[in-house]
N, C-alpha and C positions, 0 to 999 in steps of 0.2 A: 612670432619671433619676424621680425621683420626682416623681410628681402632685398639684399640689397645688390642682387646680380644686375649688369645690367641687360635692360630691354633689347629681344633682339631678335633681329628679323633672318627669317630661312631661304636664301633663294634656292628655286628649285628643290621640286617633292617628287621628284622619283626614288629611287632605293636609298639613296644615302641621306637625301632631304629628311627622305621620313625618318630614317634614323638620329639622326639629330634632333629632331621632332621629340620624339620616344625619350630621348635619353632627358631632351631637358625636361620636360615631365616627374618624371620620376624624381628631379631634382627637386620640382617647385621655381624654375623660372621662363618669365616670362615673355613668348615668343609669338609672333606671326609668320605664315605665310604666305609666298609669291611664288607664281610660274606661269609664262608669259603663256603657256598652253591652257584650255581648259580645260581641267580636270577635276576630279574629287578624290577625298584624303578619306583613308579606313575610317571604322567610327571612331576609333580609339585615341582617334589621333584628335583631341578637342579644342582645335584653335581659329582661329581668324582664320579663310585663306583668299589672297587674292588675288583675282589671277587677271592675264591681258600685259600688255608692256607696261616694261616696270620704268619706274615714275622717279626719278632722281629726286626731285625737291619730296616727295611721300617715305625714299627709303633715307633721306637725312633726319628723317624725326625718333630715328636709332638710333641707338648708341652706339648698334656690331650689327653685321650681318654675318651668317657662316652659309656660304655660297659653295654651291656642290659642282664637284671637276666635269660633270657635262654644258655647266654654262660660261662660258668666256671669259677668264679673268678683263679681258678687253672687252666685254662689251660697256657704249658708251654712260649708260644711267650710276658703273660701278666705280669707275675711273674719276668719274664726278663725283660722288661720296668717297670711297678714296682722296680726292684729291680737295675735300670738306675736313681732309680729320681725323674720322670715320672707321675707327679698325672694319677691313672686310679682309676674314680670314672663311678658312673649310676644317672638315670634321677633325683633321690632325690639333688643330689650333684646341678641341675642348678636349679628345682626348691625350694630348699629351697636360693639357689639367688638370687633368682627372687622374691619370695613370703613373705611380711608383715603383710598380717594379719589374722585374726583369725582361728590359723588351731587342730584339731582335730587328733589324728594320736592311730589308732587303730592294734597290731601287735597281735602274738599270731602260736602258730602248727594252731589250729582248729578254727570257730567258726567266724572270723574277716568278713567275708562276708556278710551274716547274720547281726552282730551287726551296721558294717556300712550301711549298707542298709537300717534301722529299722533308726538307727541315723543320715539318712540322710531326712528322712520321715519324722521325728518329726521338727529338725528344720527350718525345706520349710516352718512352717507358718512363721517365727520370720518377721520381716522386713528387706529384702536386700535376704533373701534366703539361700542357703548353696548346694554348688558342690559337688560329691564325685565322687572321683578315686584310681588309684594306681594302685595297684597286679592285680586285676581282676576289668574290666568295661572300662571306657574310660582314659587312658594315663594321668599319673598326669599332663604334659608340655601343655596337651588342656584343660585344665581348666582355665590356664591364659590367661592375656588379651595380648595382645600385646608390651605394659609398659608402654601407655601413656595415659592420657584422655581421646583421644576418645575411647579407646577400655579398661576401669581397671579391674583388680583382682578383682572377685569374694569375697565377706565381708565375706564369710565363706568358708572351703575347709576342708572337712572330705577324710583322706585317709586311706586304708586300704594296710599295708605295709609288705613285707614277708622280714622273713632274707638274704634275697642277696642286696633287696634295702640300705637297713637298716647299711649292712657292707660296701658297694659298697658310702660313701657318711660320709664328715662331718660332725660332728651328730645336726641330726635337730633341730629350739626349740616350741615344741607343745603346747599352753598357753592349753590341756584338753588329758591324754593319758592313754591309758591304755594296759594295759598285759597279755590278757585271762590266757592263758594255755602257758606252753614250755613242749612237747611231743618229743620221737623220731622221724622224717621223717626229711629228705634230709640226710641224712647219706653217699647220693651220693657226694654234694654236698659242705659239710663242712670238714673241715680235721678231726670234731669229735664233741662229746657230748656239752662238754665243748664250743668253738668255736661256737657252732649254739645257745647256748642260750644265750653267749656275743655279738653277733650281732643283736641278738632279745630286751636285754637289752640298748644296744646303746640310744633307741627308750627316755630313760630317760637324758641322759647326757646332756645336759646343761639345767635341769629345774632347775627351782629356784625363786624364792620372788614369789608371787601371782595365781604363773601357780597350776590343776590340776594331779593326776594322780591315776589311775585304780589298784589295785594290787589284785590278789590271795589270800585268805583266810589263804590256808597252811602258817606254820609255817616256809618255809626254804626263804619267802617271809620278815621276819622279821626283817634282817637285810638291805632289802634293803629298808622297808616303815623306818627304823628310821634315815637312810643314804641321802632321798633325806627329811624328814621333818626337819633335822638340817640345809639345805636348802634353809628351807621356804618354802617349798614347801607341798598342802597341799592335804592329800595320803588319800584312801581310799581303803577298803577295802571291797570284794565282793565272796558269795558262798555257799556252804549248812550250815546253820544253819539260826539260831533266830533274827528274825530286830532288837531287842535292842541292841545285840553285831558287828553286822555288816552292812556297810551302804546299801547294795545293795543282791542277791541272791535270795534264794526258803530256804522256814522253809516250815517240815511238823508238820502238826496240829494231836491235841491227835485223832484223827476219821479215820486219814492215808492216808486222802487230802494234795495238795501239795498248795503254798501258792509264787508267786510271788513278792517281796518285793524292794523298793527302797525309800530314802529319798528326802522328797519334805524340804528346810530348818530341820528341827530337828524334824520332821512328817515323824513318818512310812507310807506309801503309798502300802494300798495292794492287789491285784489280786486273786484270787482262777486260777489254773491249769483248772478246766471245762471251763472256759468262754478263754483259749486260743485254736484259732484253730495250733500251731505249735504245736507238736510234742514231749515230747522228756527234761528229767530233764535240756541239754546238753545246746540246746536248747534253754530251757527261765533263767537258765544261762545268756546267750546273751542277750537275753531280759533286763534282769534288769539291764550290765550293760550299754547299751542302751537307758532305762527309766530312771536311777542317767546322765548322759550325757546329756540328755537333763534337768535335772532339773535342775543340774546346770547348765545351761543358760535360764534358765526362764522359759523352755514351764511349760503352769500349769499343774496339776495330772490331769485334766477330758480329756485335749485331750492329754498326756501318755496315757491314760487307754483308751483310744480309739483304738490310736495306737496298743497299745499292742491285743485288744482281736478282732480286725480285721484282724491281721500282719497272713496270712497263709502261710509263712516261704517261701525258695525261694527255683528251680529247682535242688534237686539231692542232697540234704540237710535233711532230712528225711520226702523227699514231700510223702501223699498220693494220691497215683497212686487211687483210689477208692476201690469200692467192686465187685469183678470180678470172677464166677465162687465161691460162695458161701464163700468169704473172702480178708480183706482188704492188700493190697500192696503195699509195701512202698518201695521208691525210693530215697536210701543215699549212690549214687555214689561216691560223694564224700568224704569218709570216707577212703582214701590212704592210715591209718595206722591202727593199730592195737587199738591204745585208741580212734581215730573217730568210730573205731567199737564197742568199746566197751559200750559207751557212746549212743549207735543207741541201741544196744543189753541191752542194762538194762532197755530201756526205754521199755521195753516192759513183763508181766509176760513171756510167753510160745512162739515164733515163729522159720517157718523154716526159715533159712538161707542161701544165697545163698552167696560163696563168696572167693575168688584166685585172684592172678593176679602177676604182678607184683613186689615181696616184696622189694627189692631195699637192703637186707642185712636186714630185718626187722624184731625180734621174734616171730614169732607169740603164742607160745608158755601160753606165760603171760598171755592168755584168758584163759584159762582152766575151771578155776571155775565160774565165766562168761558161759561160751557160757556150764558148766556141772547144771550149774541153769537158764538158760533163751532159753537153744536152744532145740526142740524138736527134728530136723532132720534137715543132711544139706549137699548143695549140690556144691562140688565144681569146679569153672572153669579156664581159665589161664592154663601157661605153665606150671606151679613153683607147684602143687598139695601137694606131700610130706607133705610140713609141716603142707599142713591144713589135711589132713587124718591124717598126727599121731597129730592132736590134737583132730579132732575130736575122734581117740580112746583113748588116755591119756583122754576125758574128760567122756568115755562113751555113746554119742550120734553117732544115724546112720548116714552115709554117703556117699555120692554116687562122683562120678571125671566122671562131665557130660560134660567135654572142653567147652561150652560155653551158654553164656544166652540164648539164644532161647532154650536153650534143658533144661538147668537149671529151666523155665518156666513151659512147658511143663510137668517134671515129679514134680514139685512142687505142680500142682492141684491137682493129686493121693493123695498128704500127708494128715495131720490126719485133720481129717474135720473142716472147721469154722479157724484154725488156720492163724495169718496170714503170711505173706512172706517178710522178709522184704534184700533187694541188701546192702549189709554191705561190701563191697569184703575186710578194712582193706589192699588194699593192692594197685601199681598204674598200671594204663591202661593200658600199651604202649606196652607191652605184644599182643594185641590182637585189642587197639583201640587208634584212637589220640590224647584224651584224655578219663579225666573222664568223659563230659559231650559225647561224644559218647556212651561212657560205659553206663550212665544211659539213656540215648535214644531209645538204643536196645530196653533195660532194656521195658522203658514204652512200645515201639513198641508190643515190641513181649504179654507181659498182651492184651494192647488195641484187639492184634489180637484171643486174645484171648474169649474176651468184644460180639466181632464180631459173633462170630461159635458162643456162648452163646443162 
């Protein structure tokens, strides 16, 4: 049979690029690989590999380009290709062309992985189960079958979607979608904050009658809420507030305690924060969104409650490392921007804060009031220390520049007795580490070394 699929170039051959190549090969689509680094491909990916600087003239010889998330969409060669009218997409485009079953899509600056992980755990109890992937974890194309009866697609998929993935695809059509938040981040990969937000909102572009969407309760999303409802989308709102006014979220009781809530049909369901192993109000908001998704797919209230009260959170996301040297230590290395760090800081009454790293142009001075109200002492790591030491001075908090995570841990031992220590860098990691995972592991190892000496 003659294959009329377009000849495709894959740009960037990391985990996602290799996933794209495997997907296309399984479907008999002709493709070539391009990567600016001198790499090699696994033996099972038997296609032409071009290494070195991208050449727009060469790329214009293809009918479409599939670009990995780590490759800048505004790379000069890619801009020239788009200007020539050649489609430039990401793997989400291929996924949406191929997948026709129930799709749950989650986006936002912070909290995506936690929310997706918990949704996956709860919906896996349904007949047919669910698969999870996307921005972190399994590449989305690896979740799909071979497009035939012998290897069918999963009945349900939940995807974590970044702004880069949403930007590089025609709008997808999820049955259930959620925007968790939009906070300053990725300034180096988008032209401005407006472009970043617009990319996130593409998640709702094709939703219509019978679909469900979830938006933060903040009034800035009221206009989008009305627009979606006008298309027949059932829109839920979540946030900090009362269960009789919001669909899901966190509410405060008269005695100062907190409860996570969601709605099962019209009945509010409540779980005390004291029953939840996962720490932090921002984590509890993610739990509320996941609980509402599960309820909307028919999961019983008892199963949801059991899932919430047994979910211990994910590594590097306000993860407790236990009590060591007379205090509790928390690893929130995933807090790579000021707003994520703020959410972590405000989860504690008082704490010792380890921060610093690669700021990517983000303004940490916005944390002044939070730091003044919650931080006893700061230890700054990384190569861009001055904005953090200036923040400490403005907030009136004692501060030491210690360069490395290991030195921060050694010195934090001698800080105010009993006060917990939090790594929430408010910055990216690439000045000293490969990624936030390596940074978090370095912190955890340094804490474990303390334990072995105690």
